[in-house]
N, CA, C and O atoms as a printed pandas DataFrame, in Angstrom:
     atom_number atom_name residue_name chain_id  residue_number  x_coord  y_coord  z_coord
0              1         N          MET        A               1   50.367  -39.797   21.982
1              2        CA          MET        A               1   50.899  -38.910   22.984
2              3         C          MET        A               1   51.216  -39.741   24.222
3              4         O          MET        A               1   50.324  -40.389   24.770
4              5         N          PRO        A               2   52.452  -39.736   24.667
5              6        CA          PRO        A               2   52.794  -40.521   25.858
6              7         C          PRO        A               2   52.164  -39.922   27.112
7              8         O          PRO        A               2   52.211  -38.712   27.334
8              9         N          ILE        A               3   51.591  -40.773   27.904
9             10        CA          ILE        A               3   50.942  -40.349   29.141
10            11         C          ILE        A               3   51.542  -41.172   30.282
11            12         O          ILE        A               3   51.673  -42.391   30.166
12            13         N          ASP        A               4   51.893  -40.533   31.344
13            14        CA          ASP        A               4   52.320  -41.256   32.537
14            15         C          ASP        A               4   51.476  -40.798   33.712
15            16         O          ASP        A               4   50.633  -39.914   33.561
16            17         N          ASP        A               5   51.689  -41.378   34.860
17            18        CA          ASP        A               5   50.875  -41.060   36.029
18            19         C          ASP        A               5   51.332  -39.800   36.750
19            20         O          ASP        A               5   50.641  -39.326   37.652
20            21         N          ASP        A               6   52.475  -39.251   36.377
21            22        CA          ASP        A               6   52.980  -38.055   37.027
22            23         C          ASP        A               6   52.235  -36.823   36.535
23            24         O          ASP        A               6   51.908  -36.709   35.354
24            25         N          TYR        A               7   51.975  -35.919   37.441
25            26        CA          TYR        A               7   51.331  -34.661   37.070
26            27         C          TYR        A               7   52.348  -33.786   36.355
27            28         O          TYR        A               7   53.390  -33.463   36.926
28            29         N          GLN        A               8   52.069  -33.401   35.132
29            30        CA          GLN        A               8   52.993  -32.621   34.317
30            31         C          GLN        A               8   52.500  -31.195   34.101
31            32         O          GLN        A               8   52.957  -30.514   33.183
32            33         N          GLY        A               9   51.579  -30.740   34.934
33            34        CA          GLY        A               9   51.007  -29.422   34.718
34            35         C          GLY        A               9   49.897  -29.514   33.686
35            36         O          GLY        A               9   49.525  -30.607   33.258
36            37         N          MET        A              10   49.370  -28.368   33.288
37            38        CA          MET        A              10   48.296  -28.371   32.304
38            39         C          MET        A              10   48.413  -27.144   31.433
39            40         O          MET        A              10   48.900  -26.096   31.858
40            41         N          ASN        A              11   47.949  -27.299   30.186
41            42        CA          ASN        A              11   47.934  -26.167   29.275
42            43         C          ASN        A              11   46.860  -26.406   28.227
43            44         O          ASN        A              11   46.371  -27.527   28.091
44            45         N          THR        A              12   46.490  -25.380   27.491
45            46        CA          THR        A              12   45.387  -25.486   26.538
46            47         C          THR        A              12   45.741  -26.323   25.323
47            48         O          THR        A              12   44.855  -26.653   24.534
48            49         N          GLY        A              13   47.009  -26.679   25.147
49            50        CA          GLY        A              13   47.404  -27.530   24.032
50            51         C          GLY        A              13   47.215  -29.010   24.300
51            52         O          GLY        A              13   47.396  -29.826   23.396
52            53         N          MET        A              14   46.857  -29.371   25.519
53            54        CA          MET        A              14   46.704  -30.797   25.854
54            55         C          MET        A              14   45.441  -31.371   25.215
55            56         O          MET        A              14   44.376  -30.756   25.261
56            57         N          ALA        A              15   45.569  -32.533   24.631
57            58        CA          ALA        A              15   44.414  -33.235   24.067
58            59         C          ALA        A              15   43.822  -34.184   25.102
59            60         O          ALA        A              15   42.641  -34.526   25.033
60            61         N          VAL        A              16   44.646  -34.611   26.064
61            62        CA          VAL        A              16   44.209  -35.542   27.106
62            63         C          VAL        A              16   44.687  -34.992   28.446
63            64         O          VAL        A              16   45.842  -34.587   28.578
64            65         N          GLN        A              17   43.810  -34.978   29.429
65            66        CA          GLN        A              17   44.205  -34.579   30.776
66            67         C          GLN        A              17   44.304  -35.848   31.617
67            68         O          GLN        A              17   43.334  -36.599   31.721
68            69         N          ASN        A              18   45.457  -36.087   32.211
69            70        CA          ASN        A              18   45.652  -37.291   33.018
70            71         C          ASN        A              18   45.468  -36.990   34.502
71            72         O          ASN        A              18   46.245  -37.434   35.347
72            73         N          PHE        A              19   44.412  -36.216   34.796
73            74        CA          PHE        A              19   44.074  -35.862   36.171
74            75         C          PHE        A              19   42.575  -35.599   36.220
75            76         O          PHE        A              19   41.950  -35.360   35.187
76            77         N          GLY        A              20   42.001  -35.641   37.411
77            78        CA          GLY        A              20   40.587  -35.323   37.560
78            79         C          GLY        A              20   40.335  -33.851   37.308
79            80         O          GLY        A              20   41.139  -33.007   37.705
80            81         N          TYR        A              21   39.239  -33.535   36.658
81            82        CA          TYR        A              21   38.937  -32.145   36.352
82            83         C          TYR        A              21   37.439  -31.943   36.217
83            84         O          TYR        A              21   36.678  -32.902   36.085
84            85         N          ARG        A              22   37.027  -30.691   36.249
85            86        CA          ARG        A              22   35.643  -30.291   35.964
86            87         C          ARG        A              22   35.699  -29.360   34.767
87            88         O          ARG        A              22   36.436  -28.374   34.760
88            89         N          LEU        A              23   34.904  -29.689   33.751
89            90        CA          LEU        A              23   34.838  -28.887   32.536
90            91         C          LEU        A              23   33.492  -28.185   32.500
91            92         O          LEU        A              23   32.447  -28.817   32.657
92            93         N          ARG        A              24   33.523  -26.884   32.293
93            94        CA          ARG        A              24   32.290  -26.092   32.237
94            95         C          ARG        A              24   32.195  -25.388   30.887
95            96         O          ARG        A              24   33.195  -24.947   30.321
96            97         N          PHE        A              25   30.966  -25.297   30.389
97            98        CA          PHE        A              25   30.678  -24.518   29.192
98            99         C          PHE        A              25   29.719  -23.407   29.594
99           100         O          PHE        A              25   28.947  -23.557   30.541
100          101         N          TYR        A              26   29.770  -22.289   28.872
101          102        CA          TYR        A              26   28.966  -21.124   29.220
102          103         C          TYR        A              26   28.050  -20.753   28.064
103          104         O          TYR        A              26   28.460  -20.760   26.903
104          105         N          LEU        A              27   26.799  -20.426   28.396
105          106        CA          LEU        A              27   25.782  -20.115   27.405
106          107         C          LEU        A              27   26.200  -18.928   26.542
107          108         O          LEU        A              27   26.445  -17.839   27.061
108          109         N          PRO        A              28   26.283  -19.132   25.227
109          110        CA          PRO        A              28   26.641  -18.020   24.343
110          111         C          PRO        A              28   25.446  -17.114   24.083
111          112         O          PRO        A              28   24.304  -17.482   24.359
112          113         N          LYS        A              29   25.713  -15.943   23.558
113          114        CA          LYS        A              29   24.651  -15.019   23.168
114          115         C          LYS        A              29   24.179  -15.379   21.762
115          116         O          LYS        A              29   24.941  -15.960   20.989
116          117         N          PRO        A              30   22.936  -15.046   21.417
117          118        CA          PRO        A              30   22.476  -15.283   20.045
118          119         C          PRO        A              30   23.395  -14.574   19.041
119          120         O          PRO        A              30   23.760  -13.413   19.222
120          121         N          GLY        A              31   23.751  -15.292   18.001
121          122        CA          GLY        A              31   24.618  -14.745   16.975
122          123         C          GLY        A              31   26.102  -14.903   17.264
123          124         O          GLY        A              31   26.929  -14.615   16.399
124          125         N          ASP        A              32   26.457  -15.356   18.469
125          126        CA          ASP        A              32   27.863  -15.524   18.835
126          127         C          ASP        A              32   28.399  -16.820   18.229
127          128         O          ASP        A              32   27.824  -17.877   18.487
128          129         N          PRO        A              33   29.477  -16.791   17.432
129          130        CA          PRO        A              33   30.013  -18.009   16.827
130          131         C          PRO        A              33   30.969  -18.771   17.746
131          132         O          PRO        A              33   31.532  -19.787   17.337
132          133         N          TRP        A              34   31.162  -18.297   18.980
133          134        CA          TRP        A              34   32.115  -18.898   19.918
134          135         C          TRP        A              34   31.401  -19.426   21.164
135          136         O          TRP        A              34   30.393  -18.868   21.600
136          137         N          LEU        A              35   31.935  -20.502   21.725
137          138        CA          LEU        A              35   31.442  -21.078   22.968
138          139         C          LEU        A              35   32.582  -21.027   23.977
139          140         O          LEU        A              35   33.650  -21.586   23.728
140          141         N          SER        A              36   32.372  -20.372   25.102
141          142        CA          SER        A              36   33.399  -20.264   26.141
142          143         C          SER        A              36   33.371  -21.497   27.034
143          144         O          SER        A              36   32.324  -22.116   27.225
144          145         N          TRP        A              37   34.539  -21.849   27.583
145          146        CA          TRP        A              37   34.662  -23.013   28.449
146          147         C          TRP        A              37   35.732  -22.736   29.509
147          148         O          TRP        A              37   36.554  -21.831   29.367
148          149         N          SER        A              38   35.697  -23.540   30.574
149          150        CA          SER        A              38   36.770  -23.505   31.568
150          151         C          SER        A              38   36.993  -24.920   32.086
151          152         O          SER        A              38   36.069  -25.733   32.132
152          153         N          LEU        A              39   38.213  -25.194   32.469
153          154        CA          LEU        A              39   38.598  -26.496   33.013
154          155         C          LEU        A              39   39.300  -26.244   34.334
155          156         O          LEU        A              39   40.245  -25.458   34.396
156          157         N          ASN        A              40   38.845  -26.903   35.391
157          158        CA          ASN        A              40   39.433  -26.759   36.720
158          159         C          ASN        A              40   39.966  -28.096   37.190
159          160         O          ASN        A              40   39.268  -29.108   37.121
160          161         N          HIS        A              41   41.202  -28.105   37.668
161          162        CA          HIS        A              41   41.816  -29.301   38.235
162          163         C          HIS        A              41   41.021  -29.709   39.473
163          164         O          HIS        A              41   40.623  -28.851   40.262
164          165         N          ALA        A              42   40.788  -31.002   39.650
165          166        CA          ALA        A              42   39.966  -31.500   40.758
166          167         C          ALA        A              42   40.552  -31.168   42.124
167          168         O          ALA        A              42   39.808  -31.042   43.097
168          169         N          GLN        A              43   41.867  -31.023   42.215
169          170        CA          GLN        A              43   42.499  -30.718   43.503
170          171         C          GLN        A              43   42.980  -29.265   43.564
171          172         O          GLN        A              43   43.909  -28.941   44.304
172          173         N          ASP        A              44   42.349  -28.409   42.789
173          174        CA          ASP        A              44   42.675  -26.978   42.772
174          175         C          ASP        A              44   44.146  -26.692   42.479
175          176         O          ASP        A              44   44.734  -25.775   43.052
176          177         N          LEU        A              45   44.738  -27.488   41.576
177          178        CA          LEU        A              45   46.126  -27.251   41.190
178          179         C          LEU        A              45   46.240  -26.369   39.957
179          180         O          LEU        A              45   47.336  -26.163   39.436
180          181         N          GLY        A              46   45.126  -25.854   39.497
181          182        CA          GLY        A              46   45.170  -24.951   38.357
182          183         C          GLY        A              46   43.852  -24.927   37.614
183          184         O          GLY        A              46   42.957  -25.735   37.864
184          185         N          ASN        A              47   43.756  -23.993   36.705
185          186        CA          ASN        A              47   42.579  -23.903   35.848
186          187         C          ASN        A              47   42.977  -23.216   34.560
187          188         O          ASN        A              47   44.022  -22.570   34.478
188          189         N          MET        A              48   42.144  -23.361   33.573
189          190        CA          MET        A              48   42.354  -22.675   32.312
190          191         C          MET        A              48   40.999  -22.422   31.683
191          192         O          MET        A              48   40.010  -23.074   32.019
192          193         N          ALA        A              49   40.965  -21.484   30.782
193          194        CA          ALA        A              49   39.713  -21.143   30.122
194          195         C          ALA        A              49   40.021  -20.727   28.695
195          196         O          ALA        A              49   41.145  -20.352   28.361
196          197         N          GLY        A              50   39.015  -20.801   27.883
197          198        CA          GLY        A              50   39.190  -20.408   26.495
198          199         C          GLY        A              50   37.851  -20.389   25.792
199          200         O          GLY        A              50   36.799  -20.390   26.431
200          201         N          SER        A              51   37.897  -20.373   24.493
201          202        CA          SER        A              51   36.682  -20.435   23.700
202          203         C          SER        A              51   36.977  -21.239   22.446
203          204         O          SER        A              51   38.128  -21.382   22.035
204          205         N          MET        A              52   35.919  -21.759   21.850
205          206        CA          MET        A              52   36.059  -22.511   20.608
206          207         C          MET        A              52   34.912  -22.147   19.688
207          208         O          MET        A              52   33.821  -21.801   20.141
208          209         N          ARG        A              53   35.165  -22.227   18.414
209          210        CA          ARG        A              53   34.112  -21.971   17.438
210          211         C          ARG        A              53   33.048  -23.043   17.583
211          212         O          ARG        A              53   33.363  -24.184   17.920
212          213         N          LEU        A              54   31.808  -22.700   17.336
213          214        CA          LEU        A              54   30.708  -23.654   17.470
214          215         C          LEU        A              54   30.932  -24.898   16.613
215          216         O          LEU        A              54   30.569  -26.002   17.020
216          217         N          ASP        A              55   31.520  -24.731   15.443
217          218        CA          ASP        A              55   31.787  -25.870   14.562
218          219         C          ASP        A              55   32.869  -26.793   15.109
219          220         O          ASP        A              55   32.990  -27.934   14.663
220          221         N          ASP        A              56   33.658  -26.316   16.071
221          222        CA          ASP        A              56   34.760  -27.104   16.619
222          223         C          ASP        A              56   34.418  -27.818   17.919
223          224         O          ASP        A              56   35.283  -28.466   18.507
224          225         N          VAL        A              57   33.172  -27.713   18.381
225          226        CA          VAL        A              57   32.784  -28.403   19.617
226          227         C          VAL        A              57   32.916  -29.910   19.373
227          228         O          VAL        A              57   32.318  -30.434   18.433
228          229         N          PRO        A              58   33.691  -30.613   20.209
229          230        CA          PRO        A              58   33.868  -32.051   20.000
230          231         C          PRO        A              58   32.541  -32.814   20.076
231          232         O          PRO        A              58   31.641  -32.450   20.832
232          233         N          ASP        A              59   32.444  -33.866   19.283
233          234        CA          ASP        A              59   31.226  -34.677   19.232
234          235         C          ASP        A              59   30.802  -35.177   20.606
235          236         O          ASP        A              59   29.607  -35.293   20.878
236          237         N          ILE        A              60   31.762  -35.474   21.472
237          238        CA          ILE        A              60   31.439  -36.007   22.795
238          239         C          ILE        A              60   30.605  -35.018   23.617
239          240         O          ILE        A              60   29.851  -35.430   24.499
240          241         N          PHE        A              61   30.735  -33.715   23.334
241          242        CA          PHE        A              61   29.970  -32.694   24.060
242          243         C          PHE        A              61   28.805  -32.139   23.250
243          244         O          PHE        A              61   27.908  -31.509   23.811
244          245         N          ARG        A              62   28.806  -32.361   21.960
245          246        CA          ARG        A              62   27.815  -31.752   21.068
246          247         C          ARG        A              62   26.385  -32.129   21.451
247          248         O          ARG        A              62   25.490  -31.287   21.378
248          249         N          ILE        A              63   26.157  -33.373   21.857
249          250        CA          ILE        A              63   24.799  -33.805   22.217
250          251         C          ILE        A              63   24.281  -33.003   23.408
251          252         O          ILE        A              63   23.136  -32.551   23.402
252          253         N          GLN        A              64   25.119  -32.826   24.430
253          254        CA          GLN        A              64   24.695  -32.081   25.612
254          255         C          GLN        A              64   24.555  -30.587   25.334
255          256         O          GLN        A              64   23.801  -29.901   26.024
256          257         N          LEU        A              65   25.265  -30.079   24.341
257          258        CA          LEU        A              65   25.282  -28.640   24.065
258          259         C          LEU        A              65   24.448  -28.242   22.854
259          260         O          LEU        A              65   24.455  -27.076   22.459
260          261         N          GLN        A              66   23.730  -29.189   22.259
261          262        CA          GLN        A              66   23.018  -28.892   21.011
262          263         C          GLN        A              66   22.006  -27.751   21.157
263          264         O          GLN        A              66   21.848  -26.957   20.230
264          265         N          ASP        A              67   21.326  -27.651   22.288
265          266        CA          ASP        A              67   20.374  -26.553   22.485
266          267         C          ASP        A              67   21.098  -25.206   22.546
267          268         O          ASP        A              67   20.626  -24.223   21.975
268          269         N          TRP        A              68   22.230  -25.159   23.229
269          270        CA          TRP        A              68   22.994  -23.918   23.324
270          271         C          TRP        A              68   23.588  -23.542   21.972
271          272         O          TRP        A              68   23.630  -22.364   21.617
272          273         N          ILE        A              69   24.047  -24.537   21.218
273          274        CA          ILE        A              69   24.591  -24.268   19.885
274          275         C          ILE        A              69   23.495  -23.683   19.002
275          276         O          ILE        A              69   23.723  -22.705   18.290
276          277         N          ALA        A              70   22.305  -24.283   19.047
277          278        CA          ALA        A              70   21.174  -23.770   18.264
278          279         C          ALA        A              70   20.828  -22.345   18.702
279          280         O          ALA        A              70   20.536  -21.492   17.864
280          281         N          TRP        A              71   20.860  -22.084   20.013
281          282        CA          TRP        A              71   20.579  -20.748   20.553
282          283         C          TRP        A              71   21.584  -19.740   20.001
283          284         O          TRP        A              71   21.205  -18.648   19.578
284          285         N          ALA        A              72   22.869  -20.108   20.005
285          286        CA          ALA        A              72   23.911  -19.204   19.521
286          287         C          ALA        A              72   23.762  -18.936   18.026
287          288         O          ALA        A              72   24.149  -17.871   17.544
288          289         N          GLN        A              73   23.212  -19.883   17.303
289          290        CA          GLN        A              73   23.071  -19.733   15.856
290          291         C          GLN        A              73   21.823  -18.945   15.461
291          292         O          GLN        A              73   21.602  -18.696   14.276
292          293         N          THR        A              74   21.008  -18.552   16.435
293          294        CA          THR        A              74   19.864  -17.703   16.128
294          295         C          THR        A              74   20.350  -16.279   15.896
295          296         O          THR        A              74   21.476  -15.926   16.244
296          297         N          ARG        A              75   19.503  -15.492   15.316
297          298        CA          ARG        A              75   19.863  -14.090   15.055
298          299         C          ARG        A              75   19.774  -13.289   16.346
299          300         O          ARG        A              75   18.854  -13.495   17.137
300          301         N          PRO        A              76   20.714  -12.382   16.569
301          302        CA          PRO        A              76   20.620  -11.533   17.761
302          303         C          PRO        A              76   19.425  -10.595   17.649
303          304         O          PRO        A              76   19.001  -10.257   16.544
304          305         N          PRO        A              77   18.871  -10.169   18.804
305          306        CA          PRO        A              77   17.763   -9.214   18.769
306          307         C          PRO        A              77   18.164   -7.950   18.025
307          308         O          PRO        A              77   19.329   -7.554   18.039
308          309         N          LYS        A              78   17.187   -7.317   17.371
309          310        CA          LYS        A              78   17.477   -6.134   16.548
310          311         C          LYS        A              78   18.056   -4.981   17.345
311          312         O          LYS        A              78   18.802   -4.171   16.795
312          313         N          ASP        A              79   17.730   -4.886   18.632
313          314        CA          ASP        A              79   18.261   -3.785   19.437
314          315         C          ASP        A              79   19.687   -4.069   19.920
315          316         O          ASP        A              79   20.306   -3.226   20.570
316          317         N          GLY        A              80   20.204   -5.261   19.600
317          318        CA          GLY        A              80   21.595   -5.609   19.971
318          319         C          GLY        A              80   21.735   -6.185   21.364
319          320         O          GLY        A              80   22.841   -6.543   21.767
320          321         N          ASN        A              81   20.643   -6.285   22.113
321          322        CA          ASN        A              81   20.712   -6.840   23.470
322          323         C          ASN        A              81   20.206   -8.263   23.467
323          324         O          ASN        A              81   19.113   -8.538   22.972
324          325         N          ALA        A              82   20.997   -9.174   24.018
325          326        CA          ALA        A              82   20.554  -10.564   24.143
326          327         C          ALA        A              82   19.619  -10.703   25.319
327          328         O          ALA        A              82   19.703   -9.936   26.278
328          329         N          GLN        A              83   18.730  -11.673   25.254
329          330        CA          GLN        A              83   17.825  -11.929   26.378
330          331         C          GLN        A              83   18.614  -12.446   27.550
331          332         O          GLN        A              83   19.652  -13.085   27.378
332          333         N          LYS        A              84   18.129  -12.173   28.738
333          334        CA          LYS        A              84   18.793  -12.672   29.942
334          335         C          LYS        A              84   18.065  -13.865   30.482
335          336         O          LYS        A              84   18.473  -14.429   31.498
């Protein structure tokens, strides 16, 4: 993928971001097969958010998120309410 120093905007299809950013992940509920995330441009030029299946979490983040992934893979409480 050609990368230059010019800011070309951002979208969820990008595999590489050529700008400073903050990436956040959000704690899933037990039994949830998805992990939500958001990416914010370092200079507030935009943001995006989405979710990914637990099996699709990139290896580079898997080590830091392994506890949350394990939490999401537990069974939800029988009353249907997740712990807070």
